[in-house]
N, C-alpha and C positions, 0 to 999 in steps of 0.2 A: 509447449503449451500454445494453444491457438486462441485467437479472438474471433468470436462469431456474433454476428448481428442478424437476427431473423426478422425480416420485414414482411408484414402482411399487407401493406399498402405502398404504392410507389412514393418515392421521396425525390423532390427536385434536385437535392444535393447528393443523390446516391452515387454518381460517378466520382465526385471528389472524395466522398467519404470512403468509398471502396478502395480508391488509390491510397488514401492515408492508412486505412486498415491493413492493406497488403504490405505497405512499407513497415508498419509496426510489427506485423507477423514475422517478416523476414528478420528484423532486428532482434526480436525475442528468440526466434529459433536459433539464431547465431549465438545467442548468449546462453542457450540452454544445454550446452555440452556438459555432461556430468564432470565435476572437477576432481572427484575422488573415485577411484575404482573400488568396487565392492571388496570388502575384506573377507577373511575366511569365516568369521562368525556373523551371520546376518539375521539370526533369529530375533524376533521381537522380545524384549524383556518385560514389556507391559502390554497386556492385551487390552483392546478397547473395552470400556466399561465405565459407567459413572461411579465416582467415588462418593464418600460421605458428604462432600461439599457440593455435589451436583456437577462436578467437572468430568470431562472426558479426557483420558490419557491415551495418546498415540506414541509409539516408540519403535525404533529399530536399533541397529548396532551403532549408529552415528548420532541420532538425535532423539530428543524427548520433547513432546508438545503436550500442553495441558490447555483445554478449552472450557469456557464457562458459557453454555448456551443461554442461561438466564440473564447473563450480564452482557447484553449486546452481541452474543455469539463470539465474544472476544477471546483473546489468548491471555492466560494467566501466567504461563511459563513457556519459554522456548530455550532449551539447553542443548549444548554439545556434550556428548558422552565421551569421556577420555579416562581410560585406566580405572574404571569403576567410579569415577566422580562425574558430577554434573556441573558443567561450566556455563553460566548464564550468558546468553547472547542478547536477548531482550531483558530489560529490567523486570525482575519477577514481581508478581503481585503476592504479597504475604497474606496468608489466611483469607482468601476471598470469601465473601459471604453476602447475604441479601442486601446489606447496607453499604457494600463496597462502591466507592465513587468510580465511575468508568475511567476517569483519568488516572486511577491507580492500577489499571490493567497493564499488561505487557504490550498489547496491540488491540485495536478494534477497527471495524469497517467504517468507511465514509461513504454514505449513500442516502438519498439520491443526489447529494451534492456535498462538496468539501468546504470546510471552513465557514466563514461568515458571509451573510447576505446583508448589504447595507440598507438600513432603514426598514429591514424586513419586507422589502417590496422590490419588484422589478417589472418592467414592461416587456410583453412578449406578444407578437402577432396581434397588435392592437388592443390587447387586454392588460389591465393592471392586476398583477399577481401578488397577493399578500401571503407572506410566509410567517407564521407565528413564532414567537420565541419558544424554545423548547427546553430550556434549562434555567433553573433558579439562579439568580445572580448574574446572568448573561444578558446584556442589553440587546443583543442581536441573535437571530437564529443561527445555530452552530452545528455543522457536521451532519445535518439531516436527522433521520429517525432511527437508522439501523443500530447505532451504538447505544441507544437508550431502550431498546426493545428486548423482549424475551424471545429467543429463537427456538424453533422446534427441531428435534433430531430426526432427520429423514433417513440417514444411513450412518452406520458406525461399524468399523472393523479395526484390526490392530493398527493399520497404517493409514486409514482414511476415514474422514467424517464429512457428512454433508448436512448443513443446517439451513432452515428456511424461515422466512418471515413474511407474514401476510399483512400488508397495510392497505388493502383495497378500499378501506373506508377513510383513508387519509385525505387531507386537504391542505394545500392545493395538490400535493403529490399523492396519488393513489398508485400503489405498486405492490408487486410480489418480488421477493429477493431470495437469493441463495448464496451461501458461502460453502466452498468445498476446500477442505484442507487435506493434503496428502504428503506423506514422507517418501521421498525418492532418493535412497542412499543418503548422502549428506545434504540434500536439498529439501527445503520446505516449499511446496507449491500451493499457492492460494489462488482460487478463482472466485471472482465476484460476478453475479448475474443479477440483472434487474429487468423487470417487465412493467411497462406502463399499463396499468389496469383502469386508468381513468377514462374520461370521455373526451378529453382534449389533449392535443400535443403539448409537450413541455420539454425544455432542455434538461437532460439528465447528466450526471457525472459520477464517477467512482474513484475510490482510492483507499489506501490503508494508512493507519496511524500507529506505527510501531515506536516503542520507547526503547532505544538502544542503550546498552551499557556504555558509560563514559568514564574513562580513567585518565590519569595525568598525561599518558602518552598516546591517547586515541587519535588516529588520523583519518581523514576523509578525502576520498577522491571522487568528485562529482561535478565534472565540467558542465557548464551551462552558458548559453550565449547572453542571457540577460536576466534581470531581476526587477521585480516590482518593489519600489520603495513605499513604505507605509507611513500613515499618520499615527497619532496617538491612539486611535481606535483600532489599529492594526488593519485597516482597510487600505488597499493600494491607491497611491496618488500619482505615481509617475514610473514609467518603464525606462530603464537605463541599461547600457551594457554592464555586464557583471564587473564590479570594481575589483582591483587586484587582490585585495584581502579576502575576497569571497570567490575567487575563480576556481579553486579546488581542481585544477587541471591535473595535478599529480597528488599523491598522498600529502596532505597538508594538515598541520595541527588544528585542533578545534578552536574556533574563535573564543577569545576570553570575554568579549562583550555579548550583549543580547542580540540574537538573530531570531526573527519571526517573519520570514518573507517567502514569497513564491518565486521560484526560479524557472526560467523559460528556455526553450531550445536544448533540453536535456537529451542525451543520447539514449536514455533508457537503461543505462548500466552504471552502477556505482560500487565502490569498494570502501569498506570500513576496516581499518587495521588496528589491532591491539598488539603492538610490538613486544611488550613485556610478556604477554601470554603466548606470543608467536601464533596468533590466530587472525584470520581475516574473514570477512563476510562480504559476499558479492550479492548485490541486489539487482535484479533484472525485472523490468516491467515494460508493458506495451503502452507507455504513456510518455508525453513530451514535457511534463512539468514535475516539479517536486516542491514541497514546502519544507524548509529547514527551520526547526525550532531549537535554539540553543539557549536555555536559561542559565545565567551565570551562577556558578557555585553548586550546581546540581550534579548528581551522579548519573545522569542520563541526558540524552538529547534525542530529538525526533527527526527522522528522515522519512517524509511522507510522500511516496510516489502517488501522484494524482494525475487525472487527465484534464485538469483545468486549474487556473490560479484562483486565489481568494477573490470573492465577489465577482466572479466572471460574468454573471448575468447582468451586472450593471456597468461593465467596462464597455468602451466604444465598440459597437458592432454586436454586443450581447454575447451570451454564453456560447452560441454556435461559432462565433469568430475566435473563441479562446478555448477550444478543445472540448466543449460540451457537445453532446449528441442529442438532437431533437428526436424524440420518440413519439410517433403517432400511437394512438390506442392499440394495444396488442403487440407492439414492437418491443424487442429486447436488446439489451446491451451487455457485453461481457468483457471483463478485463482479467489478465493473468499476471501474477507476481511470483517471483522465485527468490528464495533466500538460501544461499549456499555457503556452508561453513567449511573451511579448510585450514591446514597448517600453512603459515607463511613460508613461501619457498616452493610449495608443491606446484603451483601454476607455472613458475619459471622452469622447474625441472621437466614438466610435461611439454613446455613449449620448445625446449632445446631440440628434440628429435625432429619436430616439424620444421624448425628453422634450418636444420642441417639438410633435410630433404628438399626444401625449397632452393637452398643454395646449390645443391648438387644438380638440380634440374635446370639451372640457368646455363 
């Protein structure tokens, strides 16, 4: 999966942005090697088509995915298929309907920004930008517009769907967006695209908000260089090196206490392990940040690959200094995400022949 940004006007920061984009492309390409070879039975068991609840089902021999276009274009189920059973990877949304809270979904898109914006306002290019609250009970604007909108189905096949959203009348963010979901053997590939359809340049950002299954033995490997510590309003107040309890350099048990923080200096690759199930999930994305949300006592946690931290637009230097991309009118931004499911031990077995070949070449 590649990242593309089509510019219609020159951008003073294009050289730096291009270099960063190329580095991200290289990292994602290196992580994109299929972890499971196709098996003998690869026929889809569920052909694309809306069901009674208005959802779309995609499936192949390894995975099953259910989407709800009317609910933010989000995912209601993402399961691994094993011996006739469906094993949930994302926390499933039970009986989705018109009144389903988006936070009951299995995953939803984050655009044109992720998480909260402090005071619903930021300064950009000499202008004061007001961002209205978008959800009842939330004192700050949260996660942008994509997760709260009804998306249109542009394309639908057995293993691929493309959804679109037109917010060209939005304020301050006017945009068009697309989500593409595709099943590639044991990998779910998600691509988010956004185009600035407004009259002024603004900082844009993208991400995903999956709710992952959490069990007593769930482990996380997600090394990061730093983390933003938050106040009571969950807005960042100080950036520090990642403390030992949150370093996740190797597979590490899930924290028992509350975590709701943005991590920086991420490699773009993470593993989630369920030892009792003998399953692992590899998450690869062309982003440098993630938000980890671990609510105590819940059967889920959220690992959100994003291209900017919480309240990036109000951090020193503004959003552009913290991963966001300034889009002029007509410019587009794209991000890719991959979720690969495999049996624990498969990766190690695949690596042995490569390691022996390297050793023999020395």
